[in-house]
TORTORMI-193665 format. One record per residue: residue in one letter; x, y, z negated of N, C-alpha, C in turn. Coordinates in pm, 1 decimal, m for minus. Each point is the difference from the previous one (the first is absolute). Layout:
BEGIN
+------+----------+----------+----------+----------+----------+----------+----------+----------+----------+
| code |   n.east |  n.north |     n.up |  ca.east | ca.north |    ca.up |   c.east |  c.north |     c.up |
+------+----------+----------+----------+----------+----------+----------+----------+----------+----------+
|    A |        X |        Y |        Z |        X |        Y |        Z |        X |        Y |        Z |
...
+------+----------+----------+----------+----------+----------+----------+----------+----------+----------+
***
This chain:
BEGIN
+------+----------+----------+----------+----------+----------+----------+----------+----------+----------+
| code |   n.east |  n.north |     n.up |  ca.east | ca.north |    ca.up |   c.east |  c.north |     c.up |
+------+----------+----------+----------+----------+----------+----------+----------+----------+----------+
|    X |  15476.5 |  m6934.7 |   7484.1 |     60.3 |    113.2 |     31.0 |    m18.1 |    m22.1 |    174.7 |
|    X |     m8.2 |    153.7 |     31.6 |    m25.5 |    m16.0 |    158.2 |    135.1 |     39.0 |     49.4 |
|    X |      3.2 |    m36.5 |    132.3 |    161.7 |      8.7 |     61.5 |     m6.2 |    175.4 |     42.0 |
|    X |   m116.9 |     55.2 |     16.5 |    m29.8 |    129.2 |     17.8 |     86.8 |     97.2 |    m62.4 |
|    X |     m0.4 |    m10.7 |   m150.1 |     46.5 |     66.2 |    m85.2 |    166.8 |      8.2 |      9.4 |
|    X |     42.5 |   m111.0 |      5.1 |    135.2 |    m33.8 |     m1.2 |     65.3 |     69.8 |    128.9 |
|    X |    m47.9 |     11.2 |    101.4 |     52.0 |     89.1 |    129.5 |    m31.7 |    142.7 |    m41.6 |
|    X |    m82.1 |     50.1 |    m70.4 |     34.8 |    123.4 |    m17.0 |     85.0 |     72.3 |    m58.0 |
|    X |     75.7 |    m55.0 |    m83.6 |    128.4 |     22.3 |    m65.2 |    135.7 |      2.3 |    109.9 |
|    X |     m7.2 |    m78.2 |    115.0 |    121.0 |    m14.4 |     50.0 |     35.7 |     96.1 |    102.2 |
|    X |    m53.9 |    130.4 |     m5.4 |     45.2 |    111.6 |     73.7 |    m91.1 |     22.5 |    105.4 |
|    X |     61.1 |     86.3 |     86.5 |   m102.5 |     58.2 |    121.9 |      6.8 |   m112.8 |     83.5 |
|    X |   m130.3 |     m9.4 |     94.0 |    m58.3 |    m71.3 |     96.6 |     86.5 |     33.7 |    107.0 |
|    X |     41.3 |   m111.9 |     90.6 |     63.2 |     18.0 |    131.6 |    m22.9 |    116.5 |     79.1 |
|    X |     87.5 |     74.7 |     30.7 |     m5.4 |    133.9 |     83.3 |    m40.1 |    128.4 |    m95.7 |
|    X |     m7.5 |     m0.8 |   m124.1 |      5.4 |     82.7 |    m70.6 |    124.1 |     36.6 |    m95.1 |
|    X |     22.7 |    122.7 |    m12.2 |    153.0 |     69.4 |    m59.1 |    m44.9 |    m27.7 |   m158.1 |
|    X |    115.4 |    m51.4 |    m62.8 |    m17.7 |     44.0 |   m147.2 |     43.0 |    144.7 |    m37.5 |
|    X |    m35.8 |     43.4 |    m98.1 |     37.3 |    121.3 |    m53.1 |    161.1 |     18.3 |      4.3 |
|    X |     78.5 |   m100.8 |    m40.4 |    144.6 |      8.4 |      8.7 |     49.5 |      0.3 |    153.7 |
|    X |    m63.5 |    m44.2 |     87.7 |     26.4 |      1.1 |    145.7 |    m36.4 |    125.7 |     62.5 |
|    X |   m112.1 |     79.7 |    m69.2 |    m33.7 |    127.0 |     55.9 |     98.1 |    100.4 |    m51.0 |
|    X |     57.2 |      4.7 |   m121.5 |     84.1 |     68.6 |    m74.3 |    153.9 |      6.3 |    101.0 |
|    X |     26.4 |   m137.0 |     46.7 |    114.2 |    m19.1 |     24.0 |      0.6 |     39.6 |    155.1 |
|    X |   m109.9 |      5.7 |     66.6 |    m31.6 |     64.6 |    126.9 |      8.2 |    130.2 |     18.6 |
|    X |     m4.5 |    106.6 |   m115.3 |     19.2 |    128.0 |      9.6 |    122.1 |     51.4 |    m67.1 |
|    X |     37.3 |    131.7 |     85.3 |    108.5 |     53.4 |    m66.3 |    m51.1 |    154.3 |    m11.1 |
|    X |     92.6 |     73.9 |    m71.0 |    m23.5 |    122.4 |    m15.4 |     73.9 |     94.7 |    119.1 |
|    X |    m64.4 |    123.0 |     62.9 |     90.0 |     75.8 |     75.0 |    126.9 |     44.2 |    m55.0 |
|    X |      3.1 |     18.0 |   m132.3 |    117.0 |     23.9 |    m36.3 |     97.0 |    m71.1 |     17.2 |
|    X |    m32.6 |   m129.3 |    m34.4 |     99.1 |   m144.3 |     42.6 |     60.3 |    m15.4 |    132.4 |
|    X |   m113.7 |     46.7 |     81.6 |     20.1 |    m44.3 |    153.6 |    119.8 |    138.3 |     36.2 |
|    X |    m27.8 |    108.6 |    m62.6 |    102.4 |    101.5 |     34.6 |    105.5 |    m13.5 |    m43.6 |
|    X |     31.9 |    m65.3 |   m125.6 |    113.4 |    m34.6 |    m44.7 |    107.1 |    m94.1 |     90.1 |
|    X |    m85.3 |   m114.5 |     37.5 |     69.1 |   m103.3 |     64.6 |     31.6 |     50.6 |    157.4 |
|    X |    m76.3 |     84.8 |     43.5 |     m8.1 |     47.1 |    140.3 |    125.4 |    110.5 |     12.8 |
|    X |     32.9 |     84.3 |    m92.3 |     94.0 |     78.0 |    m28.1 |    130.4 |    m61.2 |      0.3 |
|    X |      6.5 |    m99.0 |    m73.1 |    114.7 |    m93.8 |    m22.1 |     39.2 |    m75.2 |    115.3 |
|    X |   m126.7 |    m45.9 |     85.4 |     52.8 |    m53.0 |    109.0 |     61.7 |     78.1 |    103.2 |
|    X |    m59.4 |    129.0 |     18.7 |     44.0 |    112.8 |     95.7 |    141.6 |     15.5 |    m43.0 |
|    X |     40.0 |     26.9 |   m136.9 |    130.9 |     26.8 |    m32.1 |    100.6 |    m99.9 |      5.9 |
|    X |    m51.1 |   m131.8 |     m0.2 |    123.7 |    m88.8 |     37.7 |     31.5 |    m53.9 |    147.3 |
|    X |   m117.1 |     34.9 |     88.6 |     27.8 |     22.8 |    152.5 |     64.3 |    102.5 |     24.0 |
|    X |      3.4 |    116.8 |    m50.1 |     78.4 |    121.9 |     11.5 |    141.7 |    m47.4 |    m32.5 |
|    X |     30.6 |    m36.0 |   m122.0 |    131.0 |    m53.4 |    m34.1 |     77.6 |   m105.7 |     92.0 |
|    X |   m102.0 |    m90.3 |     21.3 |     59.5 |   m124.1 |     61.0 |     49.0 |     55.0 |    178.3 |
|    X |    m72.7 |     81.7 |     42.0 |     18.8 |     41.2 |    139.3 |    127.1 |    111.1 |     m9.4 |
|    X |     m8.1 |     89.8 |   m113.5 |    126.5 |     69.7 |      2.0 |    129.1 |    m85.9 |    m20.8 |
|    X |     21.2 |    m86.0 |   m101.8 |     92.3 |    m89.1 |     m0.8 |     27.9 |    m84.0 |    110.5 |
|    X |    m70.5 |    m12.8 |    108.8 |    m10.0 |    m75.6 |     98.6 |    100.5 |     51.1 |    104.2 |
|    X |    m26.8 |    149.2 |     10.0 |     70.2 |     83.4 |    111.2 |    135.1 |    m13.2 |     18.2 |
|    X |     82.5 |    m19.6 |    m64.9 |    130.5 |    m21.0 |     20.0 |     41.8 |   m139.2 |     38.1 |
|    X |    m84.2 |   m106.5 |    m27.9 |     18.5 |   m118.4 |     m1.5 |    m58.1 |    m49.4 |    159.6 |
|    X |    m55.6 |     55.9 |     56.1 |    m73.3 |    m60.6 |    143.1 |     68.9 |     35.6 |    122.9 |
|    X |    m29.7 |    m37.2 |    102.6 |     79.4 |     35.0 |    121.0 |    m43.7 |    146.5 |     33.8 |
|    X |     94.1 |     70.5 |     53.0 |    m23.1 |    154.3 |     36.7 |   m114.4 |     11.9 |     83.5 |
|    X |    m49.8 |   m105.0 |     74.9 |   m109.3 |     10.5 |     94.9 |   m140.2 |     15.2 |    m68.9 |
|    X |      9.4 |    m56.8 |   m135.9 |   m109.3 |     m0.6 |    m71.7 |     m3.1 |    120.3 |   m126.1 |
|    X |     99.0 |     68.4 |    m49.8 |     18.1 |     67.7 |   m100.3 |   m118.0 |    101.6 |      9.4 |
|    X |    m47.6 |     35.6 |    115.7 |    m94.0 |     98.0 |     m3.2 |   m136.3 |    m41.8 |    m41.8 |
|    X |     m6.7 |   m128.8 |     24.3 |   m148.7 |    m40.8 |    m41.7 |     27.8 |    m36.0 |   m156.8 |
|    X |     89.9 |     m8.2 |    m58.8 |     14.3 |    m36.2 |   m145.9 |    m20.8 |    142.6 |    m62.7 |
|    X |     63.0 |     85.4 |     80.6 |    m12.5 |    153.6 |    m58.4 |   m165.4 |     54.0 |      4.8 |
|    X |    m61.4 |    m12.2 |    112.6 |   m117.9 |      1.3 |     21.0 |   m101.5 |    m65.3 |   m105.8 |
|    X |      9.3 |   m118.0 |    m40.7 |    m92.4 |    m69.2 |    m72.6 |     36.6 |     59.1 |   m130.9 |
|    X |    136.0 |     m4.5 |    m63.8 |      9.7 |     76.1 |   m119.6 |    m69.3 |    116.9 |    m11.1 |
|    X |     13.0 |    103.5 |    100.9 |    m61.4 |    130.9 |    m15.4 |   m175.4 |    m24.3 |     m8.6 |
|    X |    m43.1 |    m82.6 |     89.7 |   m150.0 |    m16.4 |    m10.7 |    m36.3 |    m46.8 |   m153.3 |
|    X |     82.7 |   m134.6 |    m59.3 |    m41.6 |    m44.8 |   m127.8 |     13.5 |    130.1 |   m114.8 |
|    X |     89.4 |     96.6 |      8.7 |     30.9 |     91.1 |    m48.2 |   m137.8 |     93.6 |      6.5 |
|    X |    m50.3 |     10.1 |    120.1 |   m105.7 |    103.1 |    m10.0 |   m118.9 |    m85.2 |    m59.4 |
|    X |    m30.0 |   m111.7 |     25.0 |    m99.9 |    m67.1 |    m85.3 |     31.3 |    m18.0 |   m155.9 |
|    X |    114.5 |     13.5 |    m41.9 |     32.8 |     m2.9 |   m125.8 |    m64.7 |    130.1 |    m69.5 |
|    X |     31.8 |    107.8 |     83.4 |    m25.0 |    117.9 |    m27.6 |   m147.9 |     19.8 |    m23.4 |
|    X |    m71.9 |    m29.0 |    106.3 |   m159.4 |    m17.6 |    m24.0 |    m60.0 |    m51.3 |   m120.9 |
|    X |     61.5 |   m114.3 |    m39.7 |    m61.4 |    m72.2 |   m111.0 |     47.8 |     82.2 |   m136.8 |
|    X |    108.9 |     61.2 |    m11.7 |     51.3 |     51.2 |   m100.0 |    m71.7 |    121.8 |    m26.7 |
|    X |    m35.3 |     65.0 |    114.2 |    m73.6 |    147.1 |      4.4 |   m155.2 |    m35.9 |    m53.1 |
|    X |    m55.2 |   m109.0 |     74.6 |   m132.8 |    m49.5 |    m69.0 |      6.2 |     m5.7 |   m151.2 |
|    X |     84.1 |    m85.2 |    m21.9 |     37.6 |    m34.6 |   m150.2 |    m12.0 |    135.8 |    m85.5 |
|    X |     64.0 |     90.3 |     39.1 |     19.5 |    141.7 |    m66.4 |   m132.0 |     83.0 |    m12.9 |
|    X |    m87.1 |    m18.8 |     74.9 |   m118.5 |     80.1 |     16.2 |   m100.4 |     m1.2 |   m116.8 |
|    X |    m24.3 |     93.0 |    m57.8 |    m62.7 |      1.0 |   m118.5 |   m165.6 |    m18.5 |     46.1 |
|    X |    m38.4 |      8.8 |     70.0 |   m144.7 |    m30.5 |     58.8 |    m25.8 |   m114.8 |     40.1 |
|    X |     82.2 |   m112.3 |    m11.3 |    m27.6 |   m139.6 |     29.9 |     m4.0 |    m64.2 |   m152.7 |
|    X |     35.5 |     51.3 |   m109.7 |    m19.1 |    m81.9 |   m104.8 |    m80.9 |    m96.3 |    m44.8 |
|    X |   m135.3 |     44.9 |     55.4 |   m109.9 |    m77.1 |    m19.9 |    m10.0 |   m126.5 |     80.3 |
|    X |     48.4 |     55.8 |    121.7 |    m26.4 |   m121.8 |    111.9 |    126.6 |   m107.5 |    m23.5 |
|    X |     95.3 |     39.1 |    m53.3 |    128.9 |    m70.8 |     m1.8 |    m14.6 |   m135.1 |    m86.1 |
|    X |   m120.5 |      9.3 |    m90.1 |    m40.4 |   m105.4 |    m80.8 |    m89.6 |   m106.9 |     77.0 |
|    X |    m48.0 |     45.8 |    106.6 |    m99.3 |    m82.0 |     67.8 |     48.1 |   m139.1 |     17.0 |
|    X |    m86.7 |    m80.5 |     14.7 |     44.3 |   m138.7 |     32.5 |    m40.2 |    m35.2 |    141.8 |
|    X |     77.0 |    m52.8 |     77.3 |     m9.7 |    m38.4 |    148.1 |     15.4 |   m153.0 |     m8.6 |
|    X |    m28.6 |    m68.8 |     93.8 |     38.6 |   m132.5 |     39.6 |    114.1 |    m53.4 |     10.6 |
|    X |     61.1 |    m74.3 |    m49.7 |    155.1 |    m31.1 |     17.3 |     13.0 |    m67.5 |    137.2 |
|    X |     71.0 |     67.4 |     88.3 |      8.1 |    m80.8 |    137.5 |     78.2 |   m131.0 |     m7.6 |
|    X |    m49.2 |    m66.8 |     80.8 |     61.5 |   m149.0 |      7.3 |    157.3 |      1.5 |     23.9 |
|    X |     42.7 |    123.1 |     73.8 |    157.2 |      3.9 |      1.3 |     70.3 |     68.5 |   m119.7 |
|    X |    m50.3 |      4.1 |   m118.0 |     46.0 |     68.8 |   m119.5 |    123.1 |    m46.9 |    m55.3 |
|    X |     18.7 |   m148.0 |      8.2 |     93.0 |    m64.0 |    m77.2 |    124.2 |     19.8 |    110.2 |
|    X |    m21.0 |     m9.4 |    120.0 |    109.6 |      4.6 |     87.0 |     55.0 |    146.2 |     14.7 |
|    X |   m111.3 |     83.6 |     m1.4 |     38.5 |    159.3 |     15.7 |     86.5 |     32.9 |   m118.5 |
|    X |    m30.2 |    m58.8 |   m135.3 |     79.8 |     37.5 |   m121.6 |    141.3 |    m75.1 |     16.6 |
|    X |      2.0 |   m116.4 |     52.8 |    115.2 |    m61.0 |     11.5 |     93.8 |     81.3 |    109.7 |
|    X |    m57.6 |     53.0 |     93.3 |     82.0 |     61.5 |     91.0 |     67.9 |    128.1 |    m31.1 |
|    X |     m6.4 |     43.9 |   m133.5 |     70.5 |     94.0 |    m65.5 |    157.3 |    m47.7 |      4.4 |
|    X |     12.6 |   m149.2 |    m20.3 |    129.2 |    m63.7 |     m7.6 |     26.5 |    m11.1 |    159.1 |
|    X |    119.4 |     49.7 |     34.2 |     34.6 |      1.6 |    145.7 |     94.3 |   m121.6 |      2.9 |
|    X |     23.9 |    m32.5 |    142.9 |     93.4 |   m105.8 |     17.4 |    118.4 |     50.9 |     37.7 |
|    X |    105.1 |   m106.0 |    m37.3 |    159.6 |     35.0 |     30.4 |     33.3 |    m47.4 |    148.5 |
|    X |    m11.2 |     75.6 |     95.5 |     30.2 |    m49.9 |    143.7 |    143.6 |     25.4 |      4.7 |
|    X |    108.3 |     m9.0 |    m95.9 |    140.8 |     m6.7 |     18.6 |     47.3 |    136.3 |     48.2 |
|    X |    151.6 |    m23.0 |     20.0 |     64.6 |    126.5 |     26.6 |    m20.6 |     46.3 |    147.6 |
|    X |    m25.9 |   m118.1 |     94.0 |    m13.5 |     47.5 |    128.2 |   m136.3 |    m62.0 |     65.8 |
|    X |    m94.7 |     44.4 |    m60.5 |   m142.4 |    m70.4 |     50.5 |     14.1 |     17.2 |    166.3 |
|    X |    m66.8 |    m94.4 |     66.1 |    m23.6 |     13.5 |    130.9 |   m133.0 |     68.5 |     21.3 |
|    X |     m6.0 |     53.4 |    128.2 |   m115.7 |    113.2 |     34.6 |   m133.1 |    m91.2 |     m9.5 |
|    X |    m11.7 |   m119.7 |     60.6 |   m133.3 |    m68.2 |    m11.7 |    m29.0 |    m39.9 |   m152.4 |
|    X |     83.0 |     m7.0 |    m96.4 |    m26.5 |    m37.1 |   m130.1 |    m78.7 |    159.9 |    m67.9 |
|    X |     68.2 |     93.4 |     17.2 |    m38.9 |    126.3 |    m29.1 |   m139.4 |      9.7 |     51.5 |
|    X |     m6.2 |      4.9 |    138.0 |   m146.5 |      1.3 |     63.3 |   m102.7 |   m103.2 |    m77.7 |
|    X |     49.3 |   m101.5 |      0.5 |   m111.5 |   m105.2 |    m54.9 |    m54.3 |     45.3 |   m146.2 |
|    X |    102.8 |     37.4 |    m93.1 |    m51.4 |     60.1 |   m104.2 |    m67.1 |    113.7 |      9.2 |
|    X |     56.7 |     95.1 |     62.0 |    m92.2 |    119.8 |      6.7 |   m127.4 |    m10.6 |     40.3 |
|    X |    m40.6 |    m99.2 |    109.0 |   m157.0 |    m14.4 |     45.3 |    m62.9 |    m88.4 |   m101.0 |
|    X |     62.7 |    m88.2 |    m70.3 |    m74.9 |    m58.0 |   m120.8 |    m55.6 |     62.7 |   m105.2 |
|    X |     93.6 |    110.2 |    m44.2 |    m17.2 |    100.0 |    m60.6 |   m127.1 |     88.7 |     15.2 |
|    X |      6.8 |     36.2 |    124.6 |    m94.1 |    123.1 |     45.3 |   m129.2 |    m78.6 |     25.4 |
|    X |    m10.7 |   m125.7 |     36.3 |   m106.7 |    m94.0 |     m7.9 |    m65.6 |    m10.6 |   m134.5 |
|    X |     84.4 |    m39.1 |   m104.7 |    m47.5 |      3.0 |   m119.4 |    m69.0 |    131.8 |    m70.2 |
|    X |     82.7 |    112.0 |     38.0 |    m56.2 |    110.0 |    m49.6 |   m128.0 |     35.8 |     87.7 |
|    X |    m16.2 |     m2.3 |    113.0 |   m103.0 |     21.9 |     80.4 |   m110.2 |    m78.0 |    m61.9 |
|    X |    m22.2 |   m118.2 |    m29.0 |    m85.9 |    m79.0 |    m40.4 |    m57.6 |     30.4 |   m128.0 |
|    X |    118.8 |     29.2 |    m71.4 |    m38.0 |     31.7 |   m162.1 |    m76.2 |    131.2 |      4.0 |
|    X |     55.3 |    114.8 |     47.1 |    m66.1 |    145.5 |     m3.1 |   m135.2 |    m33.6 |     75.8 |
|    X |    m23.5 |    m70.9 |    109.1 |   m125.1 |    m15.3 |     44.9 |    m96.6 |    m47.2 |    m83.7 |
|    X |     41.7 |    m98.3 |    m61.4 |   m103.9 |    m72.8 |   m114.5 |     m6.6 |     94.8 |   m104.9 |
|    X |     80.4 |     93.6 |    m55.3 |      3.4 |     91.1 |   m104.1 |   m138.4 |    121.4 |     36.4 |
|    X |     39.5 |     31.0 |    142.8 |    m72.1 |    101.9 |     52.8 |   m157.5 |    m42.2 |    m14.1 |
|    X |    m27.6 |   m132.2 |     44.3 |   m133.0 |    m51.3 |     16.5 |    m60.0 |     m6.4 |   m125.5 |
|    X |     61.0 |    m35.7 |   m128.9 |    m34.1 |    m13.3 |   m120.8 |      2.8 |    130.1 |    m95.8 |
|    X |     53.2 |    101.9 |     68.2 |     19.9 |    121.0 |    m82.6 |   m149.8 |     93.3 |     m6.0 |
|    X |    m19.1 |     72.7 |   m106.7 |   m109.5 |     76.5 |     24.7 |     43.5 |    135.2 |     92.6 |
|    X |   m115.0 |     63.7 |     40.4 |     63.7 |    101.3 |     94.3 |     60.1 |    120.5 |    m88.4 |
|    X |    114.1 |     68.8 |     80.3 |     81.3 |     87.2 |    m84.6 |    127.2 |      5.0 |     55.8 |
|    X |     99.8 |     30.1 |    m76.3 |    142.0 |     10.8 |     38.8 |     58.9 |   m112.8 |     m1.5 |
|    X |    m35.5 |   m107.1 |    m84.2 |     73.0 |   m117.6 |     21.3 |    m17.0 |    m83.3 |    147.0 |
|    X |   m151.1 |     m3.4 |      6.3 |    m48.5 |    m56.0 |    150.9 |     61.7 |     68.0 |     79.7 |
|    X |     12.3 |    122.7 |     15.0 |     71.4 |     75.1 |    112.8 |    125.4 |    m18.4 |     11.1 |
|    X |     88.3 |    m34.2 |   m104.8 |    118.4 |    m17.5 |     13.9 |     30.9 |   m153.3 |     43.4 |
|    X |    m88.8 |   m104.1 |    m47.9 |     35.7 |   m121.0 |     28.6 |    m41.7 |    m25.1 |    159.4 |
|    X |    m88.4 |     68.2 |     58.8 |    m62.9 |      2.3 |    115.2 |    113.8 |     83.9 |     97.8 |
|    X |     60.1 |     68.4 |    m24.4 |    140.5 |     49.9 |     68.8 |     98.1 |    m58.0 |      1.9 |
|    X |     16.0 |    m79.5 |   m129.0 |    124.5 |    m68.0 |      7.7 |    m27.7 |   m121.8 |     66.6 |
|    X |    m96.7 |    m82.8 |     m5.5 |    m31.4 |    m98.6 |     59.6 |      7.3 |     11.5 |    163.6 |
|    X |    m29.0 |    122.2 |     67.3 |     28.4 |     31.9 |    147.5 |    124.8 |     28.4 |     17.8 |
|    X |     82.2 |     78.1 |   m105.6 |    138.2 |      0.8 |     51.5 |     76.5 |   m107.3 |     m4.1 |
|    X |    m24.5 |    m99.1 |   m102.4 |     58.3 |   m110.6 |      8.1 |    m30.3 |   m101.7 |    126.5 |
|    X |   m110.6 |     15.0 |     70.2 |    m43.6 |    m73.9 |    112.0 |     69.0 |     40.5 |    100.3 |
|    X |     40.3 |    149.4 |     22.7 |     52.0 |     67.2 |    118.0 |    136.4 |    m47.5 |    m19.9 |
|    X |     80.6 |    m19.8 |   m137.6 |    136.7 |    m47.9 |      1.5 |     28.5 |   m120.6 |     32.6 |
|    X |    m89.1 |    m71.6 |    m38.5 |     m5.7 |   m157.6 |     22.3 |     m0.6 |    m29.9 |    166.1 |
|    X |    m79.9 |     96.4 |     66.8 |    m10.2 |     m3.4 |    143.1 |    110.6 |     22.3 |     62.4 |
|    X |     50.7 |    109.9 |    m31.7 |    134.0 |     51.2 |     36.8 |    137.0 |    m91.9 |    m20.8 |
|    X |     m6.0 |    m56.6 |   m131.6 |     91.8 |    m96.8 |    m30.5 |     m3.9 |   m130.6 |    110.3 |
|    X |   m127.6 |    m38.7 |     11.9 |    m25.8 |   m124.5 |     76.6 |     32.7 |     35.7 |    138.0 |
|    X |    m14.4 |    112.6 |     64.2 |     53.7 |     21.4 |    133.2 |    142.9 |      6.9 |      7.6 |
|    X |     52.7 |     41.6 |   m111.1 |    138.3 |      3.8 |    m12.9 |     84.3 |   m115.9 |     m3.9 |
|    X |    m64.0 |    m92.8 |    m62.1 |     33.2 |   m141.2 |    m45.7 |     m2.9 |    m79.5 |    138.2 |
|    X |    m99.3 |     42.8 |     69.2 |     m9.9 |    m93.3 |    130.8 |     81.8 |     54.4 |    121.1 |
|    X |     32.1 |    132.2 |    m16.3 |     91.7 |     38.7 |    100.2 |    145.9 |    m15.2 |    m33.7 |
|    X |     37.0 |    m40.2 |   m133.3 |    138.8 |    m25.9 |    m43.8 |     29.6 |   m163.3 |     23.4 |
|    X |   m107.1 |    m68.9 |    m66.1 |     24.3 |   m148.9 |     44.8 |      1.7 |    m39.7 |    137.5 |
|    X |   m111.5 |     57.3 |     75.0 |    m27.7 |    m55.3 |    147.1 |    116.3 |     85.8 |     85.1 |
|    X |     75.9 |    113.8 |    m55.0 |     96.4 |     35.7 |    104.7 |    131.8 |    m58.7 |    m32.9 |
|    X |     10.9 |    m86.8 |    m96.9 |    134.9 |    m74.6 |    m44.5 |     79.5 |    106.8 |    m96.4 |
|    X |    m59.8 |     97.8 |    m50.8 |     57.5 |     78.7 |    m86.6 |     23.5 |    m70.0 |   m150.1 |
|    X |    m35.0 |   m114.7 |      5.1 |     47.2 |    m44.3 |   m163.4 |     78.3 |   m117.6 |     m5.4 |
+------+----------+----------+----------+----------+----------+----------+----------+----------+----------+
***
């Protein structure tokens, strides 16, 4: 019996994906849309609930973030309601490396009854970074059309938000405001 035949049944060669791994690396745009809608909804609710808890100096920020997340939520729900995307919504795209973290971010942290400004800013920056990275990856792997356009738009929006938050964080922390 040759050793060559016994290695044939051991699975894919190094560097090759098994069928199972290829399937696990893919997801449908419908699933992506569902998770993204939940992500934006939970962020909106988190920031809305945070408004009365944070310092008066940063309430405007929580209000603005809640409004932005509501806008993103509305973009996703409007897209899901479109009749002309029913074929596209079943399309498979590569599952982003951030998929697990993105789905977990639907669960928001408890920052307590009186969170400090720095904790709020750190959380908001990390959330914007995650969303930016996730939406950029989805834009890169989505076929041309409304999904790709929306993911590109949101990736760019989240990048702007992150940059604004980083600037505010730097100004706050280095001015002794926290």
